[in-house]
C-alpha positions in Angstrom: -30.0 -8.7 -5.0 -28.8 -7.2 -8.2 -25.3 -7.8 -9.5 -23.2 -5.4 -11.6 -20.3 -6.2 -13.9 -17.2 -5.4 -11.9 -15.5 -4.0 -14.9 -18.2 -1.3 -15.3 -17.7 -0.3 -11.6 -14.0 -0.1 -12.2 -14.5 2.0 -15.3 -16.7 4.4 -13.3 -14.2 4.5 -10.5 -11.5 5.3 -13.0 -13.6 8.1 -14.5 -14.2 9.7 -11.1 -10.6 9.4 -10.0 -9.3 10.8 -13.3 -11.7 13.7 -13.1 -10.3 14.4 -9.6 -6.8 14.6 -11.1 -5.5 11.3 -9.7 -2.7 10.4 -12.1 -2.9 6.7 -11.4 -6.7 6.6 -11.7 -7.0 3.1 -13.3 -4.4 1.4 -11.0 -6.1 3.0 -7.9 -9.6 1.9 -9.1 -8.4 -1.6 -9.6 -6.6 -1.7 -6.2 -9.7 -0.4 -4.4 -11.9 -2.9 -6.3 -9.6 -5.8 -5.3 -9.6 -4.6 -1.7 -13.4 -4.5 -1.7 -13.7 -7.9 -3.4 -10.9 -9.4 -1.2 -8.6 -10.6 -3.9 -5.2 -9.6 -5.4 -5.5 -7.1 -8.2 -4.4 -9.7 -10.7 -7.4 -11.9 -9.8 -10.1 -9.2 -10.5 -11.1 -10.9 -13.7 -12.1 -13.9 -11.7 -14.9 -11.9 -10.1 -17.0 -10.6 -13.1 -20.0 -9.5 -11.0 -20.3 -7.7 -7.7 -23.5 -7.1 -5.5 -24.9 -3.8 -4.6 -23.1 -3.6 -1.2 -19.7 -4.2 -2.8 -20.4 -1.6 -5.5 -21.5 0.9 -2.8 -18.3 0.2 -0.7 -16.2 0.8 -3.8 -17.9 4.0 -4.5 -17.3 5.3 -0.9 -13.6 4.4 -1.2 -13.4 6.1 -4.6 -15.0 9.2 -3.2 -12.5 9.3 -0.3 -9.6 8.8 -2.8 -10.9 11.5 -5.0 -10.8 13.8 -2.0 -7.0 12.9 -1.9 -7.1 10.5 1.0 -3.9 8.4 0.6 -4.6 5.1 -1.2 -2.5 3.2 1.4 -4.8 4.6 4.2 -7.8 3.3 2.4 -6.3 -0.1 1.8 -4.8 -0.3 5.3 -1.4 -1.4 4.0 1.6 -0.1 2.1 4.3 -2.1 0.3 8.0 -1.3 0.9 10.3 -3.7 -0.9 9.3 -7.2 0.0 7.3 -6.1 3.1 3.7 -5.1 3.4 3.1 -2.9 6.5 -0.1 -1.7 8.2 -0.8 2.1 7.8 -3.6 4.4 8.6 -4.3 8.0 9.6 -1.5 9.3 11.7 1.0 6.8 10.2 3.5 7.9 7.6 3.2 5.7 4.5 6.5 4.6 2.8 7.2 7.1 0.0 9.3 6.6 -3.2 12.2 8.2 -1.3 11.9 5.5 1.3 12.1 2.9 -1.4 15.3 4.6 -2.6 16.7 4.6 0.9 16.0 0.9 1.2 17.7 0.1 -2.1 20.7 2.2 -1.1 21.0 0.5 2.3 20.7 -2.9 0.8 23.4 -2.1 -1.7 25.7 -0.8 1.1 25.5 -4.2 3.0 25.3 -6.4 -0.1 28.8 -7.8 0.6 28.5 -7.9 4.3 27.7 -11.3 5.9 25.0 -11.1 8.7 24.9 -7.2 8.7 23.7 -5.2 11.7 21.1 -2.7 10.6 19.7 0.0 12.8 16.7 2.0 11.7 17.0 5.2 13.7 14.3 7.7 14.3 12.2 6.9 11.2 9.1 6.3 13.0 7.3 3.2 11.8 10.1 0.7 11.6 9.1 -0.1 8.0 12.7 0.1 6.8 13.8 -2.4 9.4 11.0 -4.8 8.4 11.9 -4.4 4.7 15.6 -5.0 5.3 14.8 -8.0 7.5 12.6 -9.4 4.7 15.3 -8.7 2.1 18.2 -10.0 4.1 17.1 -12.8 6.5 20.7 -13.1 7.7 20.7 -9.4 8.9 20.1 -8.4 12.5 17.7 -5.5 12.3 16.5 -3.2 15.1 14.8 0.2 15.2 14.8 3.1 17.5 11.7 5.3 17.8 11.9 9.0 17.4 10.1 9.4 20.7 11.4 8.4 24.0 9.8 5.4 25.8 7.1 6.2 28.3 
């Protein structure tokens, strides 16, 4: 089985993503490569070579990202503050505005001992998870935007 330098596969992925107008082309290429290889982005240099199936898997993910599929859906996770949550088609991914809301909320309860935080009608509960990870002393709950069945 032939092996290819991972850095060349990342360079090609960056070129494709940049050509598709993805502003974060290099970062996205590295994150996709790390996902395929199964390591954190910072450990990519520890995997200098990849086999053909890994290179093909990366190319398929790059093509989907170039078609504007959200990076988080391709990776299957999204980060919100200290929390990593599962996402996919049909699940809203935390946006920069969500990060701002988390920061605001944490500032509001910064001086409150054991705060009670209710994440109302936001869908995924990612904010409640992120608050709970940020403030282990907080009591966090969420309410779905849809009634129970």
